[in-house]
C-alpha positions in Angstrom: -11.1 -5.6 -1.7 -7.6 -6.3 -0.2 -4.9 -4.2 -2.1 -1.6 -4.0 -1.4 -2.2 -0.6 -1.4 -4.1 -0.7 2.0 -0.8 -1.7 3.5 0.8 1.4 2.8 -2.0 3.2 4.1 -2.2 1.7 7.4 -5.8 0.0 6.8 -6.9 -3.8 7.9 -9.3 -5.5 6.1 -12.5 -4.3 8.4 -11.7 -0.8 7.5 -12.7 -1.9 4.1 -16.3 -3.1 4.7 -19.3 -1.3 3.5 -20.9 0.3 6.6 -24.1 -0.2 4.9 -24.7 -3.5 4.6 -26.6 -4.5 8.2 -24.0 -7.2 8.8 -21.0 -4.7 9.0 -23.0 -2.2 11.1 -23.7 -4.6 13.6 -20.3 -5.9 13.8 -19.0 -2.0 14.2 -21.3 -1.2 17.0 -20.2 -4.3 19.0 -16.5 -2.9 18.4 -14.9 -1.8 22.2 -14.9 1.9 22.0 -11.2 1.9 21.7 -10.9 0.0 18.8 -13.9 1.5 16.9 -11.8 5.1 17.6 -8.7 3.2 16.0 -10.7 2.2 13.5 -11.9 6.4 12.5 -8.7 7.1 12.8 -7.2 4.7 10.5 -10.1 5.5 7.4 -9.3 9.3 8.0 -5.8 9.0 7.8 -6.3 6.6 4.7 -8.4 9.6 3.3 -6.4 12.2 3.9 -3.2 10.4 2.4 -5.3 9.2 -0.5 -5.9 13.0 -1.6 -2.1 14.1 -0.9 -1.2 11.5 -3.3 1.1 10.1 -0.4 1.5 6.8 1.8 2.7 5.9 5.4 6.4 6.1 6.5 7.2 2.4 6.2 7.4 1.6 9.9 3.8 2.6 10.2 2.5 0.0 7.3 0.4 -2.7 8.1 2.2 -6.0 8.7 0.6 -9.3 7.3 0.8 -10.4 11.1 -1.9 -7.5 12.0 -3.9 -8.4 9.2 -4.3 -11.8 10.9 -4.5 -11.0 14.0 -7.0 -8.3 13.8 -9.4 -9.6 11.6 -12.2 -8.4 13.9 -15.3 -8.5 11.8 -14.9 -12.1 11.4 -15.2 -12.8 14.7 -18.4 -11.2 15.6 
């Protein structure tokens, strides 16, 4: 579920998909290595922020344009 809180942690919609799903696993395998590494970084950063009860500085929030442009998993 996409939530406004995801903007504050820098996540994208594809970062929230269940990795146990075979289709999602296949989509992740097909990501270019750079995009895969960025995804891993965003997830780890969001977990760290959550544990610290913090949010990113506003200039690092996910924008609505980024969500629209980077819908990686629907393209695969």
